[in-house]
GUROVO-60708 format. One record per residue (C-alpha): z negated, y, x. Coordinates in steps of 0.001 Angstrom, whole numbers, plus 500000, padded with zeros to 6 digits. Layout:
<atoms>
<atom><zz>Z</zz><yy>Y</yy><xx>X</xx></atom>
...
</atoms>
This chain:
<atoms>
<atom><zz>703823</zz><yy>620144</yy><xx>577495</xx></atom>
<atom><zz>704584</zz><yy>621875</yy><xx>574053</xx></atom>
<atom><zz>700935</zz><yy>620420</yy><xx>573210</xx></atom>
<atom><zz>698959</zz><yy>621698</yy><xx>575775</xx></atom>
<atom><zz>700679</zz><yy>625497</yy><xx>575502</xx></atom>
<atom><zz>700282</zz><yy>625642</yy><xx>571856</xx></atom>
<atom><zz>696593</zz><yy>624587</yy><xx>572499</xx></atom>
<atom><zz>696409</zz><yy>626829</yy><xx>575284</xx></atom>
<atom><zz>697187</zz><yy>629381</yy><xx>572840</xx></atom>
<atom><zz>695005</zz><yy>628841</yy><xx>569973</xx></atom>
<atom><zz>692275</zz><yy>628873</yy><xx>572868</xx></atom>
<atom><zz>689764</zz><yy>631972</yy><xx>572320</xx></atom>
<atom><zz>688715</zz><yy>631477</yy><xx>576002</xx></atom>
<atom><zz>692931</zz><yy>631995</yy><xx>576884</xx></atom>
<atom><zz>692721</zz><yy>635753</yy><xx>575389</xx></atom>
<atom><zz>689320</zz><yy>636086</yy><xx>576675</xx></atom>
<atom><zz>690707</zz><yy>635832</yy><xx>580205</xx></atom>
<atom><zz>693709</zz><yy>637615</yy><xx>579914</xx></atom>
<atom><zz>691631</zz><yy>640478</yy><xx>578397</xx></atom>
<atom><zz>689385</zz><yy>639879</yy><xx>581855</xx></atom>
<atom><zz>692076</zz><yy>640255</yy><xx>583832</xx></atom>
<atom><zz>693528</zz><yy>643085</yy><xx>582774</xx></atom>
<atom><zz>690605</zz><yy>645195</yy><xx>582356</xx></atom>
<atom><zz>690505</zz><yy>643940</yy><xx>586441</xx></atom>
<atom><zz>693557</zz><yy>645113</yy><xx>587098</xx></atom>
<atom><zz>693632</zz><yy>648289</yy><xx>585592</xx></atom>
<atom><zz>689861</zz><yy>648993</yy><xx>587114</xx></atom>
<atom><zz>691435</zz><yy>647699</yy><xx>590665</xx></atom>
<atom><zz>694268</zz><yy>650195</yy><xx>590138</xx></atom>
<atom><zz>692470</zz><yy>652841</yy><xx>589640</xx></atom>
<atom><zz>689662</zz><yy>652455</yy><xx>591748</xx></atom>
<atom><zz>690256</zz><yy>650129</yy><xx>594634</xx></atom>
<atom><zz>686672</zz><yy>648614</yy><xx>594528</xx></atom>
<atom><zz>687021</zz><yy>645720</yy><xx>591892</xx></atom>
<atom><zz>688227</zz><yy>642652</yy><xx>593637</xx></atom>
<atom><zz>685743</zz><yy>643905</yy><xx>596769</xx></atom>
<atom><zz>682950</zz><yy>641092</yy><xx>598280</xx></atom>
<atom><zz>680256</zz><yy>643371</yy><xx>596778</xx></atom>
<atom><zz>681422</zz><yy>644737</yy><xx>593525</xx></atom>
<atom><zz>682317</zz><yy>640351</yy><xx>592604</xx></atom>
<atom><zz>678460</zz><yy>639932</yy><xx>594149</xx></atom>
<atom><zz>677106</zz><yy>642797</yy><xx>591426</xx></atom>
<atom><zz>679022</zz><yy>641202</yy><xx>588601</xx></atom>
<atom><zz>677701</zz><yy>637397</yy><xx>589538</xx></atom>
<atom><zz>673991</zz><yy>639248</yy><xx>589915</xx></atom>
<atom><zz>674089</zz><yy>641438</yy><xx>586753</xx></atom>
<atom><zz>675506</zz><yy>638406</yy><xx>584819</xx></atom>
<atom><zz>672877</zz><yy>636201</yy><xx>585344</xx></atom>
<atom><zz>669845</zz><yy>637983</yy><xx>582528</xx></atom>
<atom><zz>673037</zz><yy>637857</yy><xx>579863</xx></atom>
<atom><zz>674004</zz><yy>634842</yy><xx>580872</xx></atom>
<atom><zz>670643</zz><yy>632796</yy><xx>580233</xx></atom>
<atom><zz>670227</zz><yy>634601</yy><xx>577280</xx></atom>
<atom><zz>673982</zz><yy>633473</yy><xx>575959</xx></atom>
<atom><zz>673365</zz><yy>630074</yy><xx>576771</xx></atom>
<atom><zz>669959</zz><yy>630328</yy><xx>574425</xx></atom>
<atom><zz>672128</zz><yy>632446</yy><xx>571609</xx></atom>
<atom><zz>675144</zz><yy>629991</yy><xx>571837</xx></atom>
<atom><zz>673215</zz><yy>626751</yy><xx>571145</xx></atom>
<atom><zz>671420</zz><yy>628451</yy><xx>567325</xx></atom>
<atom><zz>674953</zz><yy>630026</yy><xx>566373</xx></atom>
<atom><zz>676250</zz><yy>626483</yy><xx>567542</xx></atom>
<atom><zz>674627</zz><yy>624805</yy><xx>564971</xx></atom>
<atom><zz>674689</zz><yy>627165</yy><xx>562336</xx></atom>
<atom><zz>672031</zz><yy>629942</yy><xx>562576</xx></atom>
<atom><zz>671573</zz><yy>633645</yy><xx>564241</xx></atom>
<atom><zz>668627</zz><yy>634094</yy><xx>566152</xx></atom>
<atom><zz>667796</zz><yy>637997</yy><xx>567497</xx></atom>
<atom><zz>664496</zz><yy>637419</yy><xx>568329</xx></atom>
<atom><zz>665017</zz><yy>636055</yy><xx>571673</xx></atom>
<atom><zz>664710</zz><yy>639411</yy><xx>574023</xx></atom>
<atom><zz>660941</zz><yy>639668</yy><xx>572051</xx></atom>
<atom><zz>660240</zz><yy>636047</yy><xx>572817</xx></atom>
<atom><zz>660944</zz><yy>636673</yy><xx>576140</xx></atom>
<atom><zz>658871</zz><yy>639947</yy><xx>576379</xx></atom>
<atom><zz>656021</zz><yy>638730</yy><xx>575302</xx></atom>
<atom><zz>655915</zz><yy>635324</yy><xx>577063</xx></atom>
<atom><zz>656543</zz><yy>636760</yy><xx>579757</xx></atom>
<atom><zz>654485</zz><yy>639673</yy><xx>580390</xx></atom>
<atom><zz>651847</zz><yy>637204</yy><xx>578547</xx></atom>
<atom><zz>652290</zz><yy>635748</yy><xx>581942</xx></atom>
<atom><zz>652490</zz><yy>638217</yy><xx>584091</xx></atom>
<atom><zz>649049</zz><yy>639870</yy><xx>582673</xx></atom>
<atom><zz>647118</zz><yy>637089</yy><xx>582748</xx></atom>
<atom><zz>648492</zz><yy>636071</yy><xx>586311</xx></atom>
<atom><zz>647420</zz><yy>639438</yy><xx>587806</xx></atom>
<atom><zz>644575</zz><yy>640436</yy><xx>586073</xx></atom>
<atom><zz>643659</zz><yy>636337</yy><xx>588118</xx></atom>
<atom><zz>644380</zz><yy>637882</yy><xx>591043</xx></atom>
<atom><zz>646732</zz><yy>634879</yy><xx>591491</xx></atom>
<atom><zz>648632</zz><yy>634009</yy><xx>594554</xx></atom>
<atom><zz>650963</zz><yy>631184</yy><xx>595383</xx></atom>
<atom><zz>653954</zz><yy>629663</yy><xx>594504</xx></atom>
<atom><zz>657253</zz><yy>631481</yy><xx>591734</xx></atom>
<atom><zz>656811</zz><yy>627812</yy><xx>590001</xx></atom>
<atom><zz>653881</zz><yy>628480</yy><xx>588330</xx></atom>
<atom><zz>654752</zz><yy>631367</yy><xx>586556</xx></atom>
<atom><zz>657986</zz><yy>630442</yy><xx>585770</xx></atom>
<atom><zz>656130</zz><yy>627390</yy><xx>584212</xx></atom>
<atom><zz>653590</zz><yy>629234</yy><xx>582532</xx></atom>
<atom><zz>656551</zz><yy>631474</yy><xx>580830</xx></atom>
<atom><zz>658713</zz><yy>628426</yy><xx>580308</xx></atom>
<atom><zz>655709</zz><yy>626499</yy><xx>578068</xx></atom>
<atom><zz>655018</zz><yy>630013</yy><xx>576400</xx></atom>
<atom><zz>658276</zz><yy>630484</yy><xx>575391</xx></atom>
<atom><zz>658511</zz><yy>626222</yy><xx>574368</xx></atom>
<atom><zz>655246</zz><yy>627750</yy><xx>572055</xx></atom>
<atom><zz>657015</zz><yy>630863</yy><xx>570447</xx></atom>
<atom><zz>659907</zz><yy>628961</yy><xx>570346</xx></atom>
<atom><zz>658533</zz><yy>626116</yy><xx>568448</xx></atom>
<atom><zz>657089</zz><yy>628953</yy><xx>565601</xx></atom>
<atom><zz>660782</zz><yy>630059</yy><xx>564868</xx></atom>
<atom><zz>661596</zz><yy>626109</yy><xx>564724</xx></atom>
<atom><zz>659069</zz><yy>625285</yy><xx>562076</xx></atom>
<atom><zz>659856</zz><yy>628632</yy><xx>559859</xx></atom>
<atom><zz>663930</zz><yy>627343</yy><xx>560372</xx></atom>
<atom><zz>663061</zz><yy>623922</yy><xx>559207</xx></atom>
<atom><zz>661105</zz><yy>624023</yy><xx>556241</xx></atom>
<atom><zz>661734</zz><yy>627339</yy><xx>554683</xx></atom>
<atom><zz>665059</zz><yy>628073</yy><xx>553344</xx></atom>
<atom><zz>665567</zz><yy>631275</yy><xx>554151</xx></atom>
<atom><zz>669052</zz><yy>632172</yy><xx>556470</xx></atom>
<atom><zz>667834</zz><yy>632653</yy><xx>560117</xx></atom>
<atom><zz>668585</zz><yy>635798</yy><xx>560536</xx></atom>
<atom><zz>665994</zz><yy>637128</yy><xx>558025</xx></atom>
<atom><zz>663352</zz><yy>634615</yy><xx>560097</xx></atom>
<atom><zz>663956</zz><yy>635610</yy><xx>563489</xx></atom>
<atom><zz>664165</zz><yy>639338</yy><xx>562570</xx></atom>
<atom><zz>660922</zz><yy>638817</yy><xx>560987</xx></atom>
<atom><zz>659762</zz><yy>636779</yy><xx>564668</xx></atom>
<atom><zz>660625</zz><yy>639109</yy><xx>566153</xx></atom>
<atom><zz>658791</zz><yy>641420</yy><xx>564798</xx></atom>
<atom><zz>655455</zz><yy>639350</yy><xx>565388</xx></atom>
<atom><zz>656212</zz><yy>638908</yy><xx>569210</xx></atom>
<atom><zz>656700</zz><yy>642544</yy><xx>569827</xx></atom>
<atom><zz>653480</zz><yy>642913</yy><xx>567276</xx></atom>
<atom><zz>651369</zz><yy>641238</yy><xx>569208</xx></atom>
<atom><zz>652635</zz><yy>642474</yy><xx>572858</xx></atom>
<atom><zz>652392</zz><yy>645772</yy><xx>571547</xx></atom>
<atom><zz>649185</zz><yy>645516</yy><xx>569376</xx></atom>
<atom><zz>646859</zz><yy>642470</yy><xx>570432</xx></atom>
<atom><zz>647943</zz><yy>642424</yy><xx>574619</xx></atom>
<atom><zz>648434</zz><yy>646189</yy><xx>574372</xx></atom>
<atom><zz>651043</zz><yy>645826</yy><xx>576545</xx></atom>
<atom><zz>652090</zz><yy>648567</yy><xx>579850</xx></atom>
<atom><zz>654086</zz><yy>648629</yy><xx>582666</xx></atom>
<atom><zz>652931</zz><yy>646636</yy><xx>584980</xx></atom>
<atom><zz>654314</zz><yy>647687</yy><xx>588743</xx></atom>
<atom><zz>651765</zz><yy>645371</yy><xx>591326</xx></atom>
<atom><zz>653432</zz><yy>641426</yy><xx>590378</xx></atom>
<atom><zz>652139</zz><yy>638572</yy><xx>592388</xx></atom>
<atom><zz>653777</zz><yy>638226</yy><xx>595946</xx></atom>
<atom><zz>655789</zz><yy>635293</yy><xx>595163</xx></atom>
<atom><zz>657376</zz><yy>636622</yy><xx>592231</xx></atom>
<atom><zz>658567</zz><yy>640013</yy><xx>593613</xx></atom>
<atom><zz>660096</zz><yy>637894</yy><xx>596980</xx></atom>
<atom><zz>662053</zz><yy>635514</yy><xx>594392</xx></atom>
<atom><zz>663139</zz><yy>638478</yy><xx>593152</xx></atom>
<atom><zz>664056</zz><yy>640013</yy><xx>596688</xx></atom>
<atom><zz>665249</zz><yy>636401</yy><xx>597800</xx></atom>
<atom><zz>669084</zz><yy>635979</yy><xx>598470</xx></atom>
<atom><zz>671554</zz><yy>633460</yy><xx>598720</xx></atom>
<atom><zz>674064</zz><yy>635753</yy><xx>600908</xx></atom>
<atom><zz>674471</zz><yy>639867</yy><xx>601416</xx></atom>
<atom><zz>677978</zz><yy>641067</yy><xx>601362</xx></atom>
<atom><zz>679043</zz><yy>644547</yy><xx>603106</xx></atom>
<atom><zz>681972</zz><yy>647079</yy><xx>601673</xx></atom>
<atom><zz>683979</zz><yy>647814</yy><xx>604738</xx></atom>
<atom><zz>684714</zz><yy>651085</yy><xx>603453</xx></atom>
<atom><zz>681590</zz><yy>652159</yy><xx>602078</xx></atom>
<atom><zz>678789</zz><yy>650549</yy><xx>604043</xx></atom>
<atom><zz>677563</zz><yy>649537</yy><xx>600459</xx></atom>
<atom><zz>675555</zz><yy>645930</yy><xx>600356</xx></atom>
<atom><zz>675201</zz><yy>643773</yy><xx>597680</xx></atom>
<atom><zz>673177</zz><yy>640482</yy><xx>597436</xx></atom>
<atom><zz>674028</zz><yy>637499</yy><xx>595700</xx></atom>
<atom><zz>670417</zz><yy>636152</yy><xx>594246</xx></atom>
<atom><zz>669041</zz><yy>632668</yy><xx>593933</xx></atom>
<atom><zz>668464</zz><yy>633015</yy><xx>590255</xx></atom>
<atom><zz>672328</zz><yy>632939</yy><xx>589535</xx></atom>
<atom><zz>671675</zz><yy>629204</yy><xx>591120</xx></atom>
<atom><zz>669312</zz><yy>628941</yy><xx>588010</xx></atom>
<atom><zz>672278</zz><yy>630190</yy><xx>585560</xx></atom>
<atom><zz>674763</zz><yy>627388</yy><xx>586972</xx></atom>
<atom><zz>671758</zz><yy>624856</yy><xx>586458</xx></atom>
<atom><zz>671481</zz><yy>626165</yy><xx>583096</xx></atom>
<atom><zz>675106</zz><yy>625895</yy><xx>582126</xx></atom>
<atom><zz>675016</zz><yy>622281</yy><xx>583473</xx></atom>
<atom><zz>672569</zz><yy>621005</yy><xx>582154</xx></atom>
<atom><zz>673132</zz><yy>622435</yy><xx>578294</xx></atom>
<atom><zz>677466</zz><yy>621132</yy><xx>579182</xx></atom>
<atom><zz>675434</zz><yy>617584</yy><xx>579528</xx></atom>
<atom><zz>673426</zz><yy>617450</yy><xx>576813</xx></atom>
<atom><zz>676134</zz><yy>618729</yy><xx>574704</xx></atom>
<atom><zz>678566</zz><yy>616535</yy><xx>575876</xx></atom>
<atom><zz>676731</zz><yy>613437</yy><xx>575910</xx></atom>
<atom><zz>673661</zz><yy>612860</yy><xx>574195</xx></atom>
<atom><zz>673227</zz><yy>613134</yy><xx>570097</xx></atom>
<atom><zz>670733</zz><yy>615271</yy><xx>569983</xx></atom>
<atom><zz>674187</zz><yy>617956</yy><xx>571369</xx></atom>
<atom><zz>676050</zz><yy>615899</yy><xx>569013</xx></atom>
<atom><zz>673777</zz><yy>617034</yy><xx>566403</xx></atom>
<atom><zz>673285</zz><yy>620189</yy><xx>567401</xx></atom>
<atom><zz>676951</zz><yy>620681</yy><xx>566323</xx></atom>
<atom><zz>677254</zz><yy>618317</yy><xx>563749</xx></atom>
<atom><zz>674657</zz><yy>621005</yy><xx>561604</xx></atom>
<atom><zz>676738</zz><yy>623935</yy><xx>562199</xx></atom>
<atom><zz>680305</zz><yy>621774</yy><xx>561009</xx></atom>
<atom><zz>677862</zz><yy>620693</yy><xx>557897</xx></atom>
<atom><zz>674326</zz><yy>620005</yy><xx>557370</xx></atom>
<atom><zz>674376</zz><yy>617690</yy><xx>554231</xx></atom>
<atom><zz>676828</zz><yy>615833</yy><xx>555976</xx></atom>
<atom><zz>675192</zz><yy>615669</yy><xx>559217</xx></atom>
<atom><zz>671792</zz><yy>614164</yy><xx>557318</xx></atom>
<atom><zz>674176</zz><yy>611734</yy><xx>555637</xx></atom>
<atom><zz>675827</zz><yy>610756</yy><xx>559051</xx></atom>
<atom><zz>672236</zz><yy>609275</yy><xx>560319</xx></atom>
<atom><zz>670955</zz><yy>612748</yy><xx>562445</xx></atom>
<atom><zz>667729</zz><yy>613672</yy><xx>562079</xx></atom>
<atom><zz>668121</zz><yy>617985</yy><xx>560369</xx></atom>
<atom><zz>665101</zz><yy>619394</yy><xx>560931</xx></atom>
<atom><zz>663717</zz><yy>617217</yy><xx>564126</xx></atom>
<atom><zz>666886</zz><yy>618451</yy><xx>565506</xx></atom>
<atom><zz>666247</zz><yy>622430</yy><xx>564150</xx></atom>
<atom><zz>662716</zz><yy>621878</yy><xx>565731</xx></atom>
<atom><zz>663604</zz><yy>620847</yy><xx>569578</xx></atom>
<atom><zz>666557</zz><yy>623499</yy><xx>569195</xx></atom>
<atom><zz>664726</zz><yy>626502</yy><xx>568953</xx></atom>
<atom><zz>662267</zz><yy>625022</yy><xx>571282</xx></atom>
<atom><zz>665042</zz><yy>624581</yy><xx>574202</xx></atom>
<atom><zz>666076</zz><yy>628567</yy><xx>572897</xx></atom>
<atom><zz>662411</zz><yy>629847</yy><xx>573667</xx></atom>
<atom><zz>662402</zz><yy>628184</yy><xx>577145</xx></atom>
<atom><zz>665713</zz><yy>629509</yy><xx>578581</xx></atom>
<atom><zz>664801</zz><yy>632570</yy><xx>576543</xx></atom>
<atom><zz>661888</zz><yy>632516</yy><xx>578683</xx></atom>
<atom><zz>663453</zz><yy>631846</yy><xx>581612</xx></atom>
<atom><zz>665800</zz><yy>634784</yy><xx>581492</xx></atom>
<atom><zz>662577</zz><yy>637301</yy><xx>580828</xx></atom>
<atom><zz>660863</zz><yy>636002</yy><xx>584381</xx></atom>
<atom><zz>664413</zz><yy>636400</yy><xx>586200</xx></atom>
<atom><zz>664710</zz><yy>639429</yy><xx>584785</xx></atom>
<atom><zz>661345</zz><yy>640999</yy><xx>585885</xx></atom>
<atom><zz>660904</zz><yy>639259</yy><xx>589078</xx></atom>
<atom><zz>664109</zz><yy>641028</yy><xx>590223</xx></atom>
<atom><zz>663057</zz><yy>644302</yy><xx>588604</xx></atom>
<atom><zz>659813</zz><yy>644128</yy><xx>590903</xx></atom>
<atom><zz>657908</zz><yy>644923</yy><xx>587680</xx></atom>
<atom><zz>657065</zz><yy>644318</yy><xx>584218</xx></atom>
<atom><zz>658529</zz><yy>646459</yy><xx>581572</xx></atom>
<atom><zz>657330</zz><yy>645732</yy><xx>578513</xx></atom>
<atom><zz>660369</zz><yy>646663</yy><xx>576032</xx></atom>
<atom><zz>663135</zz><yy>646345</yy><xx>579196</xx></atom>
<atom><zz>664951</zz><yy>643581</yy><xx>577605</xx></atom>
<atom><zz>664583</zz><yy>644543</yy><xx>573687</xx></atom>
<atom><zz>667664</zz><yy>645500</yy><xx>572300</xx></atom>
<atom><zz>669563</zz><yy>643038</yy><xx>574438</xx></atom>
<atom><zz>670333</zz><yy>640599</yy><xx>570897</xx></atom>
<atom><zz>673550</zz><yy>642289</yy><xx>569751</xx></atom>
<atom><zz>675612</zz><yy>642675</yy><xx>572984</xx></atom>
<atom><zz>674558</zz><yy>638994</yy><xx>573910</xx></atom>
<atom><zz>675831</zz><yy>637470</yy><xx>570253</xx></atom>
<atom><zz>678756</zz><yy>639769</yy><xx>571077</xx></atom>
<atom><zz>679495</zz><yy>638385</yy><xx>573869</xx></atom>
<atom><zz>678698</zz><yy>634636</yy><xx>572289</xx></atom>
<atom><zz>681364</zz><yy>635215</yy><xx>569310</xx></atom>
<atom><zz>684137</zz><yy>636746</yy><xx>572073</xx></atom>
<atom><zz>684340</zz><yy>633643</yy><xx>573847</xx></atom>
<atom><zz>684625</zz><yy>632099</yy><xx>570964</xx></atom>
<atom><zz>681670</zz><yy>630356</yy><xx>569636</xx></atom>
<atom><zz>681702</zz><yy>630686</yy><xx>565773</xx></atom>
<atom><zz>679112</zz><yy>632766</yy><xx>564344</xx></atom>
<atom><zz>679157</zz><yy>630294</yy><xx>561323</xx></atom>
<atom><zz>678720</zz><yy>627483</yy><xx>563509</xx></atom>
<atom><zz>680454</zz><yy>623969</yy><xx>564310</xx></atom>
<atom><zz>682363</zz><yy>625243</yy><xx>567656</xx></atom>
<atom><zz>682088</zz><yy>626934</yy><xx>570174</xx></atom>
<atom><zz>682368</zz><yy>625969</yy><xx>574193</xx></atom>
<atom><zz>680136</zz><yy>627321</yy><xx>577783</xx></atom>
<atom><zz>683654</zz><yy>628037</yy><xx>578958</xx></atom>
<atom><zz>684050</zz><yy>630627</yy><xx>575996</xx></atom>
<atom><zz>680494</zz><yy>631758</yy><xx>576740</xx></atom>
<atom><zz>680008</zz><yy>632423</yy><xx>580183</xx></atom>
<atom><zz>684016</zz><yy>634303</yy><xx>579994</xx></atom>
<atom><zz>682422</zz><yy>636570</yy><xx>577107</xx></atom>
<atom><zz>679476</zz><yy>637391</yy><xx>578628</xx></atom>
<atom><zz>681621</zz><yy>638295</yy><xx>581939</xx></atom>
<atom><zz>683359</zz><yy>640454</yy><xx>579901</xx></atom>
<atom><zz>680610</zz><yy>642483</yy><xx>578615</xx></atom>
<atom><zz>679097</zz><yy>642729</yy><xx>582523</xx></atom>
<atom><zz>682367</zz><yy>644034</yy><xx>583724</xx></atom>
<atom><zz>682319</zz><yy>646564</yy><xx>580753</xx></atom>
<atom><zz>678626</zz><yy>647853</yy><xx>581096</xx></atom>
<atom><zz>679163</zz><yy>647690</yy><xx>585155</xx></atom>
<atom><zz>682595</zz><yy>647824</yy><xx>586368</xx></atom>
<atom><zz>684136</zz><yy>650169</yy><xx>584579</xx></atom>
<atom><zz>681591</zz><yy>653121</yy><xx>586210</xx></atom>
<atom><zz>684301</zz><yy>652818</yy><xx>588987</xx></atom>
<atom><zz>686910</zz><yy>654526</yy><xx>587070</xx></atom>
<atom><zz>684926</zz><yy>657395</yy><xx>586463</xx></atom>
<atom><zz>684337</zz><yy>656391</yy><xx>582628</xx></atom>
<atom><zz>681418</zz><yy>658728</yy><xx>581703</xx></atom>
<atom><zz>678204</zz><yy>656891</yy><xx>580192</xx></atom>
<atom><zz>679020</zz><yy>657284</yy><xx>576412</xx></atom>
<atom><zz>682509</zz><yy>656057</yy><xx>576839</xx></atom>
<atom><zz>681388</zz><yy>652642</yy><xx>577986</xx></atom>
<atom><zz>679109</zz><yy>652206</yy><xx>574751</xx></atom>
<atom><zz>681690</zz><yy>653416</yy><xx>572956</xx></atom>
<atom><zz>683805</zz><yy>650255</yy><xx>574318</xx></atom>
<atom><zz>680945</zz><yy>648164</yy><xx>574151</xx></atom>
<atom><zz>680683</zz><yy>648584</yy><xx>570313</xx></atom>
<atom><zz>684422</zz><yy>648434</yy><xx>569932</xx></atom>
<atom><zz>683683</zz><yy>644691</yy><xx>571369</xx></atom>
<atom><zz>681006</zz><yy>643674</yy><xx>569107</xx></atom>
<atom><zz>683263</zz><yy>644529</yy><xx>565810</xx></atom>
<atom><zz>686143</zz><yy>642666</yy><xx>567952</xx></atom>
<atom><zz>684279</zz><yy>639662</yy><xx>568341</xx></atom>
<atom><zz>682486</zz><yy>639887</yy><xx>564839</xx></atom>
<atom><zz>686304</zz><yy>640379</yy><xx>563809</xx></atom>
<atom><zz>688052</zz><yy>637781</yy><xx>565284</xx></atom>
<atom><zz>684835</zz><yy>634925</yy><xx>564349</xx></atom>
<atom><zz>685384</zz><yy>636724</yy><xx>560606</xx></atom>
<atom><zz>689325</zz><yy>635817</yy><xx>560639</xx></atom>
<atom><zz>689022</zz><yy>632153</yy><xx>562088</xx></atom>
<atom><zz>686201</zz><yy>631100</yy><xx>559842</xx></atom>
<atom><zz>688781</zz><yy>632910</yy><xx>556631</xx></atom>
<atom><zz>691773</zz><yy>630908</yy><xx>558340</xx></atom>
<atom><zz>689436</zz><yy>627397</yy><xx>558718</xx></atom>
<atom><zz>688313</zz><yy>627705</yy><xx>554687</xx></atom>
<atom><zz>692013</zz><yy>628805</yy><xx>553835</xx></atom>
<atom><zz>693293</zz><yy>625593</yy><xx>555618</xx></atom>
<atom><zz>690812</zz><yy>623523</yy><xx>554615</xx></atom>
<atom><zz>691531</zz><yy>624579</yy><xx>550417</xx></atom>
<atom><zz>694905</zz><yy>623789</yy><xx>550937</xx></atom>
<atom><zz>694347</zz><yy>620371</yy><xx>552157</xx></atom>
<atom><zz>692056</zz><yy>619370</yy><xx>549332</xx></atom>
</atoms>
């Protein structure tokens, strides 16, 4: 029991959960609305897109890199898909738009992967560059504009729900979107890949020590390349979910989400230098960010204070990660 207690107290997930619980109780005490069914469903709804992005960012961070291009990648993949289908007057199942967007996302992810594999430059610099390339292609070559008339299947998917709940006091209704199942499925698949496959173990090994991973027999370049392909696919999926749920394609809607998403991942315990992290922590960190963004309005807190709280969480998250890295290096130096 003592060992379990010590392990629990050292886990980031435990402390993030306590912060979430404290914040929820404060909001409930002030508004009486936090634990209502419709607010909880709204939180689940709001978690889908940042949650998918967070899974992608988690994979890159665990491998020892930092990717800031995934919002631009998703925007380009989804805009190209939507523009092509709308211009062709396409009508059919929503699976086709998802498949096309994910295919484009895979190609753009491969573009990131090639640079990461062959250029000895920090991934932050590489993905800063590719983010601007993706945005430039979308806004320049494709002359992006807002698309308000989506194919019917995309609009139908965005408005479809698993169930609808009603707040008996206010009469407000909230729906649990079908896209929430996508988040659950992606988290489950990535968990199995991380825990049950050599590829997943290789991703963690790269973040721990790339040279040691190579000596252990992991194919470093191949793992990096396919990692960014997977990240591109997940990011494109998130972008398609956002477009369908909005009922329109706004080219710049996703841009700027990278810092919020990375903060959520780091708050959940994924080390910013790689090698450690869990999907449980990723989801808890994302939930914390979503609560700050969505539920604090229930207490009447002005928008600028919500921005202040989000910025503070980003500072705290990166600060905690930096302290953990410093302690880890200190323990290794002492052991040596």
